[in-house]
VEXFI-82043 format. One line per field, with one value per residue (C-alpha): residue number from 1; residue in one letter; x, y, z. Coordinates in steps of 0.5 Angstrom, whole numbers, plus 500, padded with zeros to 3 digits. Layout:
N
nr	c(NUM ...)
rest	c(A ...)
x	c(X ...)
y	c(Y ...)
z	c(Z ...)
//
This chain:
360
nr	c(1 2 3 4 5 6 7 8 9 10 11 12 13 14 15 16 17 18 19 20 21 22 23 24 25 26 27 28 29 30 31 32 33 34 35 36 37 38 39 40 41 42 43 44 45 46 47 48 49 50 51 52 53 54 55 56 57 58 59 60 61 62 63 64 65 66 67 68 69 70 71 72 73 74 75 76 77 78 79 80 81 82 83 84 85 86 87 88 89 90 91 92 93 94 95 96 97 98 99 100 101 102 103 104 105 106 107 108 109 110 111 112 113 114 115 116 117 118 119 120 121 122 123 124 125 126 127 128 129 130 131 132 133 134 135 136 137 138 139 140 141 142 143 144 145 146 147 148 149 150 151 152 153 154 155 156 157 158 159 160 161 162 163 164 165 166 167 168 169 170 171 172 173 174 175 176 177 178 179 180 181 182 183 184 185 186 187 188 189 190 191 192 193 194 195 196 197 198 199 200 201 202 203 204 205 206 207 208 209 210 211 212 213 214 215 216 217 218 219 220 221 222 223 224 225 226 227 228 229 230 231 232 233 234 235 236 237 238 239 240 241 242 243 244 245 246 247 248 249 250 251 252 253 254 255 256 257 258 259 260 261 262 263 264 265 266 267 268 269 270 271 272 273 274 275 276 277 278 279 280 281 282 283 284 285 286 287 288 289 290 291 292 293 294 295 296 297 298 299 300 301 302 303 304 305 306 307 308 309 310 311 312 313 314 315 316 317 318 319 320 321 322 323 324 325 326 327 328 329 330 331 332 333 334 335 336 337 338 339 340 341 342 343 344 345 346 347 348 349 350 351 352 353 354 355 356 357 358 359 360)
rest	c(M R F R A K R S A L L Q S G L R S E I V Q L R D L D R E E R C L F R N L L A D Y V S S Q V S F L T L D F A L A C S R V L T G A L I A R V F D E N G V R M Y I P F Q K E S S P F H L T R H A T K V G G H L S D R F S P A G P A L P S A Q L L V L A D L L K V D T F R F D H Y A G S D P R E G G G D E K I T S G K I I R I D R G A E D Y W A S M K K H N P D F L R K I K K R I R G L A Q Q S G E L R L D L N V Y D H R A L D Q I I E H K R S Q Y K A T G V A D A L Q E Q W T R A L L H E L L D L R D S E D L C P L L S V L Y A G D K W V A S H F G L L G P A S E S G R V L S Y W F A V Y N K E F R A F G P G H I L K Y F I I N A A H E A D V N E I D L G E G E N L H K L E Y L T S D Y G L S Q G L S L A S S W R G F A G R C E H A A H W R L R G K F)
x	c(227 231 237 234 232 239 242 237 239 247 245 241 246 251 257 263 269 276 279 286 291 290 298 297 293 298 298 293 288 289 288 281 279 280 276 271 270 270 265 260 261 258 261 269 271 277 275 273 279 285 290 286 285 292 294 289 293 299 297 292 293 286 285 283 279 274 275 268 266 262 262 264 270 271 265 267 272 270 275 274 277 276 273 275 270 267 267 271 266 264 268 266 268 266 268 276 278 272 269 274 271 266 263 262 261 264 268 263 256 251 249 241 238 237 245 246 244 249 255 257 257 261 266 267 265 259 257 259 257 256 255 255 253 251 249 242 236 236 229 226 232 228 232 237 238 237 237 241 244 250 251 255 257 257 262 263 261 266 266 263 257 256 257 252 247 248 247 240 238 241 244 244 249 254 254 255 261 264 263 267 273 273 273 279 283 282 284 290 292 290 288 292 290 296 291 296 301 306 308 307 307 301 298 300 297 290 290 292 286 281 282 282 275 272 274 271 264 264 264 267 275 275 283 284 287 294 292 287 293 298 293 292 300 300 295 299 305 301 303 304 298 294 287 287 291 291 290 292 290 292 289 293 291 297 302 297 294 287 284 286 283 285 281 282 281 278 281 282 276 274 269 274 275 271 274 272 272 274 278 277 280 281 284 280 282 278 272 268 269 267 273 270 266 272 276 271 269 277 277 271 274 281 278 279 287 286 281 275 268 265 266 263 261 259 253 250 245 249 248 256 253 246 248 253 250 247 245 245 245 242 246 245 247 246 248 249 249 252 247 248 247 254 250 245 250 254 248 247 254 253 247 250 256 252 248 254 257 251 252 259)
y	c(314 313 313 307 304 304 302 296 294 294 290 285 284 282 285 289 292 294 300 299 302 298 297 293 287 281 276 272 277 280 273 273 280 277 271 274 279 273 269 275 280 279 284 284 291 294 299 294 290 290 293 299 301 300 305 310 309 310 317 319 318 318 311 306 299 296 289 287 281 277 271 266 271 276 277 283 288 295 300 307 314 320 327 333 336 343 346 341 339 332 326 324 319 316 310 309 313 318 321 318 311 308 303 301 295 291 285 280 279 284 289 288 295 296 295 300 305 303 304 310 306 300 305 309 316 321 320 316 318 312 312 307 302 296 291 290 295 300 303 300 302 308 315 318 313 315 310 311 306 304 302 296 294 286 284 277 274 278 285 283 280 286 291 286 287 295 295 291 296 303 302 310 311 305 308 315 312 309 315 319 314 314 322 322 317 321 328 325 318 311 310 306 304 303 299 298 304 304 312 317 323 320 320 327 329 325 329 336 335 333 338 343 340 341 348 349 346 349 342 341 339 332 332 338 335 333 326 325 326 322 316 315 315 310 306 306 303 297 293 286 287 280 285 290 292 299 300 307 307 312 313 316 318 318 321 326 324 324 321 317 313 311 305 300 292 288 281 276 270 265 269 275 282 288 294 300 306 312 318 319 326 328 333 339 339 333 335 335 327 325 323 320 315 313 312 307 304 302 300 295 292 291 289 281 283 285 279 284 281 287 295 298 305 307 312 317 318 322 319 317 311 310 309 303 300 293 293 297 295 299 303 307 313 316 318 314 317 315 313 318 326 326 323 328 334 331 331 339 340 337 341 348 347 345 351 356 353 355 362 364)
z	c(588 582 586 590 584 581 588 588 581 583 589 585 580 585 581 584 581 581 577 575 570 563 563 570 567 567 561 564 565 558 555 559 556 549 551 554 548 543 547 548 543 536 532 532 531 532 537 542 542 548 544 542 549 551 545 548 555 552 550 555 563 564 561 565 566 571 573 574 578 582 587 581 579 573 569 564 563 561 559 560 560 565 562 565 569 566 573 577 582 580 576 569 564 557 553 552 546 547 541 536 538 534 538 546 549 555 554 557 557 554 560 561 561 568 569 564 569 574 569 573 580 577 574 581 577 578 571 565 558 553 546 540 545 541 547 549 547 553 551 557 562 563 563 558 553 545 539 533 528 524 517 514 507 507 502 504 497 494 491 484 488 492 485 482 487 487 479 480 486 484 477 476 482 480 473 475 479 473 469 474 474 467 467 472 468 462 465 470 468 470 477 482 490 495 499 505 506 513 512 518 513 509 516 517 511 512 519 516 511 515 520 514 512 519 519 512 514 521 524 531 530 532 532 535 542 541 544 538 533 538 538 530 530 536 532 525 529 531 525 529 534 535 536 530 524 521 514 511 503 498 491 485 478 475 479 483 490 489 496 502 508 515 518 523 521 527 529 524 524 519 516 515 518 519 517 521 515 519 516 509 505 498 494 492 485 484 487 481 480 487 489 496 492 487 494 497 490 490 497 496 490 494 500 499 499 507 508 509 509 512 512 518 516 523 525 521 516 510 503 503 507 505 498 500 506 505 513 519 527 533 537 543 547 554 561 567 574 580 585 590 590 586 580 580 581 575 571 573 571 564 563 565 561 555 556 557 551 547 549 549)
//
């Protein structure tokens, strides 16, 4: 019954698709991709840009793009990447960038709830696992979708205005940060932020500390696979991209390293740029001073130097995000199945893999 409903949704939409290599998009199509993204996707974050997808394609052989069209021409582009099949029985895919990407959306009109169900058919795979989708509300899509939220720091009126608002609503928190800044400066020297550093060794330091943090806290290592680390270095080299810009920031107290952050700036616009807050690490020697909070404080204060009007903290409910946020936005995640027996088989394969992984 469900397979018939999805076939019907795809037929009613009139959409068809072709799967091509990202590098095979010619100049005209790349321009169309960027125009569709600018016209239809309100949040101009780096993870949705063509240059982010192209960077993924240079480190991943399975990074592809679906050209989706109807009788009137191309309607949207959907970058994605193939996933390994747990038992090599069915074909799986997820958003381009996989678990490293903090946002998913086609470059084009938002997909209605019914069409979320047919993503796997459009991408010509058996299952398509999506998350961080900020398009239409999928709650009536009927199936495997889950609603979460992302957190935002708005500083379009400047850091001074932001901290004035913070002082009014959460004075104790701001007072604590400033006290820790004074204490750290007295112990180790004046604090200094290098906002925009181009140094692959500094990025390696972030990767090394982040992986140690994952191990110490028992969290799955998001940077374990070689392609994930290669992608970060590939992105750091995109200094002249028209879509995104890497921002590697390093905080010092005197001549001692305190903390670092590697994030991505989205496309430039009249209102400013969105900074995706991504990988932050700190020196354990200064743990008592809350170096993560101090780093964020300095980045917020220097944001105007990079024309940042919004900092996207991504999905999550931890205090490091909740204490700073000024607003949030809806996100959804789910699993789209092909409208054939292979879609059902793919779902069973996913379920079996997760159950076995919990036992071994």
